[in-house]
C-alpha positions as CSV (number, residue, x, y, z in Angstrom):
1,M,-20.4,-9.6,-14.0
2,T,-18.7,-12.8,-12.1
3,N,-15.1,-13.0,-12.4
4,T,-14.0,-16.6,-13.8
5,F,-10.6,-16.5,-11.9
6,D,-9.4,-20.1,-11.2
7,S,-7.8,-20.0,-7.8
8,K,-5.9,-23.4,-8.7
9,K,-4.0,-21.8,-11.6
10,K,-0.7,-20.0,-11.0
11,Y,-0.8,-16.5,-12.6
12,D,1.8,-14.1,-13.1
13,V,1.4,-10.9,-11.0
14,K,1.5,-7.8,-13.1
15,K,-1.0,-5.4,-11.5
16,A,-1.3,-3.5,-8.5
17,V,-3.8,-1.2,-6.9
18,I,-3.1,1.7,-4.7
19,P,-6.2,3.2,-2.8
20,A,-5.6,6.9,-2.6
21,A,-9.0,8.4,-2.5
22,G,-8.8,9.4,1.3
23,L,-8.8,13.1,2.1
24,G,-5.7,13.1,4.4
25,T,-7.7,15.0,7.0
26,R,-4.9,14.5,9.7
27,F,-2.7,16.8,7.8
28,L,-5.0,19.5,7.1
29,P,-4.8,22.4,6.2
30,L,-1.9,21.4,4.1
31,T,-3.9,18.5,2.3
32,K,-6.6,20.9,1.3
33,V,-4.4,21.7,-1.8
34,L,-1.7,18.9,-1.8
35,P,-2.8,15.4,-1.8
36,K,-1.4,13.4,1.1
37,E,0.2,10.9,-1.1
38,L,2.4,13.8,-2.6
39,L,3.9,14.7,0.8
40,P,7.7,14.1,0.6
41,I,9.6,11.4,2.1
42,G,13.0,12.8,1.7
43,T,13.1,14.2,-1.8
44,K,10.4,12.0,-3.2
45,P,6.4,11.9,-2.5
46,I,5.2,9.0,-0.7
47,I,3.4,7.6,-3.7
48,Q,6.5,7.5,-5.9
49,V,8.4,5.5,-3.4
50,I,5.7,2.9,-3.4
51,I,5.4,2.7,-7.1
52,E,9.2,2.3,-7.4
53,E,8.9,-0.7,-5.1
54,L,6.3,-2.0,-7.4
55,I,8.4,-1.7,-10.5
56,D,11.1,-3.3,-8.6
57,S,8.7,-6.2,-7.9
58,G,8.0,-6.9,-11.6
59,I,4.8,-5.0,-11.7
60,S,3.9,-3.3,-15.1
61,E,0.4,-1.6,-14.3
62,V,-0.8,0.4,-11.4
63,I,-4.5,1.3,-10.8
64,I,-4.5,4.2,-8.3
65,I,-8.2,4.8,-6.7
66,N,-8.4,8.5,-6.6
67,S,-10.8,11.0,-5.2
68,P,-12.5,13.5,-7.9
69,F,-11.2,16.3,-5.4
70,K,-7.4,15.3,-5.8
71,K,-6.7,16.3,-9.5
72,G,-3.1,17.2,-8.3
73,L,-2.4,13.5,-7.8
74,E,-2.8,12.9,-11.5
75,A,-1.0,16.1,-12.4
76,Y,2.0,14.8,-10.7
77,F,2.3,12.0,-13.2
78,D,1.2,13.9,-16.3
79,K,3.7,14.8,-18.8
80,N,3.9,18.7,-19.0
81,T,5.8,19.6,-22.1
82,Q,5.6,23.4,-21.5
83,Y,7.2,22.9,-18.1
84,D,9.9,20.4,-19.5
85,H,10.7,23.1,-22.2
86,L,11.2,25.6,-19.3
87,L,13.5,23.3,-17.7
88,K,15.4,22.6,-20.7
89,A,15.9,26.3,-21.4
90,Q,17.4,26.7,-18.0
91,G,19.7,23.7,-18.4
92,K,17.9,21.9,-15.7
93,S,16.1,19.2,-17.9
94,T,17.9,16.4,-16.2
95,L,16.1,17.1,-12.8
96,L,13.0,15.1,-13.8
97,N,14.8,12.1,-15.1
98,N,13.9,10.0,-12.1
99,L,10.2,10.8,-12.4
100,N,10.1,10.5,-16.2
101,D,11.8,7.2,-16.1
102,L,9.1,6.0,-13.5
103,I,6.4,7.1,-16.0
104,N,7.9,5.3,-18.8
105,N,8.4,2.1,-17.0
106,I,4.9,1.6,-15.8
107,T,1.4,2.1,-16.9
108,I,-0.8,4.0,-14.5
109,K,-4.5,3.9,-14.7
110,W,-6.9,6.2,-12.8
111,V,-10.2,4.9,-11.2
112,Y,-12.5,7.1,-9.1
113,Q,-14.1,6.5,-5.7
114,N,-16.9,9.2,-5.6
115,E,-17.5,9.0,-2.0
116,P,-15.7,7.0,1.1
117,K,-17.5,3.6,1.5
118,G,-14.6,1.7,3.1
119,L,-11.5,0.1,1.9
120,G,-13.3,-2.9,0.4
121,H,-15.4,-0.4,-1.7
122,A,-12.3,1.3,-3.1
123,I,-10.7,-2.0,-4.1
124,L,-14.1,-3.0,-5.6
125,C,-13.8,0.2,-7.9
126,A,-10.8,-1.4,-9.4
127,K,-12.4,-4.6,-10.6
128,E,-12.8,-3.6,-14.4
129,A,-9.3,-2.4,-14.5
130,V,-7.8,-5.4,-12.9
131,G,-9.6,-7.8,-14.9
132,N,-9.3,-11.5,-14.4
133,E,-5.7,-11.4,-12.8
134,P,-4.2,-11.6,-9.5
135,F,-3.0,-8.3,-8.1
136,V,-1.2,-6.7,-5.3
137,I,-2.7,-3.9,-3.0
138,C,-0.3,-1.3,-1.4
139,L,-1.9,1.1,1.1
140,P,-0.3,4.6,0.4
141,D,0.5,5.2,4.2
142,I,3.0,2.3,4.4
143,I,6.4,2.5,3.1
144,I,8.6,-0.7,3.7
145,E,12.4,-0.6,3.5
146,S,13.8,-4.0,2.5
147,K,16.6,-5.4,0.4
148,T,14.0,-7.3,-1.5
149,P,10.8,-5.4,-2.3
150,C,8.0,-6.4,0.1
151,A,5.8,-7.0,-3.2
152,K,8.3,-9.1,-4.6
153,Q,8.6,-11.4,-1.5
154,M,4.7,-11.7,-1.6
155,I,4.6,-12.5,-5.3
156,D,7.2,-15.2,-5.0
157,I,5.3,-16.7,-2.2
158,Y,2.1,-16.5,-4.0
159,Q,3.8,-18.5,-6.9
160,K,4.4,-21.3,-4.4
161,V,0.9,-21.4,-2.8
162,G,-1.4,-20.0,-5.3
163,E,-3.6,-18.3,-2.6
164,A,-4.1,-14.9,-1.0
165,I,-0.7,-13.6,0.6
166,N,-0.9,-10.7,3.0
167,A,2.2,-9.1,4.7
168,T,2.5,-9.3,8.5
169,E,4.9,-8.7,11.2
170,K,5.0,-9.0,14.9
171,T,3.8,-6.1,17.0
172,P,4.5,-5.1,20.5
173,K,1.8,-6.0,23.0
174,E,1.1,-2.4,23.7
175,K,0.1,-1.6,20.1
176,I,-1.9,-4.7,19.3
177,E,-5.2,-2.9,19.9
178,L,-4.2,-0.3,16.9
179,Y,-4.1,-3.1,14.2
180,G,-5.9,-6.1,12.7
181,I,-4.6,-9.1,14.1
182,Y,-4.4,-12.4,12.5
183,D,-5.7,-15.6,14.0
184,I,-3.3,-18.3,13.0
185,A,-4.3,-22.0,12.1
186,S,-0.8,-23.2,11.4
187,S,2.7,-22.1,10.5
188,D,5.6,-23.2,8.3
189,G,8.4,-20.7,9.4
190,K,7.4,-17.2,8.4
191,L,4.4,-18.2,6.5
192,H,1.2,-18.7,8.3
193,K,-2.1,-20.0,7.3
194,A,-4.8,-17.8,8.6
195,K,-8.0,-18.5,10.0
196,G,-9.3,-15.0,10.3
197,V,-8.5,-11.3,11.2
198,I,-9.6,-9.7,14.4
199,E,-10.1,-5.8,14.2
200,K,-8.3,-4.0,16.8
201,P,-8.5,-6.6,19.7
202,R,-7.4,-5.8,23.2
203,A,-3.9,-7.4,23.9
204,S,-5.5,-9.9,26.4
205,E,-8.0,-11.1,23.6
206,A,-5.5,-11.0,20.7
207,P,-5.0,-14.6,19.0
208,S,-1.6,-13.8,18.1
209,D,0.9,-10.9,17.9
210,L,0.9,-10.7,13.9
211,C,-0.7,-7.5,12.6
212,V,-2.2,-6.6,9.2
213,V,0.6,-4.4,7.8
214,G,-1.0,-3.0,4.5
215,R,0.3,-5.1,1.6
216,Y,-1.8,-7.8,0.2
217,L,-2.0,-10.1,-2.8
218,F,-5.4,-11.4,-4.0
219,G,-6.8,-13.3,-6.9
220,A,-9.5,-11.6,-8.8
221,D,-12.1,-13.7,-7.2
222,V,-11.8,-11.4,-4.2
223,F,-14.1,-9.0,-6.1
224,N,-16.9,-11.6,-6.1
225,I,-16.4,-11.9,-2.4
226,L,-16.5,-8.1,-1.8
227,E,-19.6,-7.9,-3.9
228,S,-21.5,-10.3,-1.8
229,T,-20.0,-8.9,1.5
230,S,-22.8,-7.0,3.6
231,T,-22.3,-3.3,4.1
232,G,-21.6,-2.1,7.7
233,F,-21.8,1.4,9.3
234,G,-22.3,4.2,6.8
235,G,-22.8,1.7,3.9
236,E,-19.0,0.8,4.0
237,I,-17.6,-2.4,2.6
238,Q,-14.5,-3.5,4.4
239,L,-11.6,-5.6,3.1
240,A,-11.2,-7.4,6.3
241,D,-14.6,-9.0,5.8
242,A,-13.6,-10.4,2.4
243,M,-10.1,-11.5,4.1
244,N,-12.2,-13.5,6.7
245,T,-14.2,-15.1,4.0
246,L,-11.1,-16.4,2.3
247,A,-9.7,-17.5,5.7
248,R,-12.7,-19.5,6.4
249,Q,-12.2,-21.2,3.1
250,G,-8.7,-21.9,3.9
251,R,-7.3,-19.8,1.3
252,M,-5.4,-16.9,2.9
253,Y,-1.9,-16.7,4.2
254,A,0.1,-14.2,6.2
255,Y,3.8,-13.8,5.5
256,E,6.3,-12.3,7.8
257,Y,8.2,-10.3,5.3
258,E,11.9,-9.2,5.8
259,G,12.1,-5.5,6.0
260,M,11.0,-2.4,8.1
261,Q,7.8,-0.7,8.0
262,F,7.1,3.0,8.3
263,D,3.7,4.2,8.7
264,T,3.3,7.8,7.5
265,G,-0.5,7.9,8.1
266,D,-0.2,10.3,11.0
267,K,2.2,13.2,11.9
268,L,4.4,11.6,14.1
269,G,4.9,8.5,11.8
270,F,5.4,10.9,9.0
271,F,8.2,12.8,10.8
272,K,10.0,9.7,11.8
273,T,9.9,8.2,8.2
274,N,11.5,11.5,7.0
275,V,14.2,11.6,9.7
276,Y,15.1,8.0,8.7
277,Y,15.3,8.7,5.0
278,G,16.9,12.1,5.3
279,N,19.6,10.5,7.5
280,K,20.1,8.0,4.7
281,E,20.4,10.8,2.1
282,F,22.7,13.1,4.4
283,P,24.4,10.6,6.7
284,G,25.1,12.1,10.1
285,E,23.6,15.5,9.5
286,F,20.6,14.7,11.7
287,D,22.6,13.3,14.4
288,D,24.8,16.5,14.4
289,L,21.9,18.7,14.5
290,I,20.3,16.9,17.5
291,D,23.8,17.1,19.2
292,R,24.0,20.8,18.7
293,H,20.6,21.4,19.8
294,P,19.6,18.6,22.2
295,Q,16.1,20.4,22.9
296,I,15.0,19.1,19.5
């Protein structure tokens, strides 16, 4: 079925997709039983931090792309009446207030990606749930700390330009080959019209220092593009290919968001993120620990 999304029309952005079907193999054996998205950042799991960003951005419905092997991810957001009664009997019922408030403030829908076929395929799995609306994509590895939520910044820009908006930031030269890098056609301050994305180029061959961050906003017509995108190695469909199609049509922008990115996708990034958020929750305690034990 072809979407009839009108790219010339301004739509409210109320839906978001979180592709969370990955098996988190970098964190094995822990992720054999605990979905990586439930690993803690401070006192909250990664995915809760991201959903809170979306709620604060005006999103009312989140579609989570899950794997059949990760039932624990759904269980976290399910209401457990028996467990609630046990907490109440112990006088601890308020301990789940934060999570229950989140559950009550947003609709969460679950869609399955039965086998890994690329990020583009994961997003395509959400086509029916998203419908004929623009939507935000948040990669669950990426947490962005900002005064104005990153997704809200992107939505505000989308309302002005009416085309795909992707978050970007400048990356050091030595890290360029780790990321997709935007090829820029023109710039207006922090808003850049993109003419393409180059996947992990050498620094000497990179068209800019603006990298793909892991926050995207597309119109529903991106599903039609994904459906017509040729599969690559292993039958995978890549989101970057659809982004390049939009860029060739002059319909994609990269926006330098205001904020700080944390990548929890590997062990070092995960621990760095926890040190930052732990120090926010317990100011000075981490500094004191390191001062007392400099070998740390």
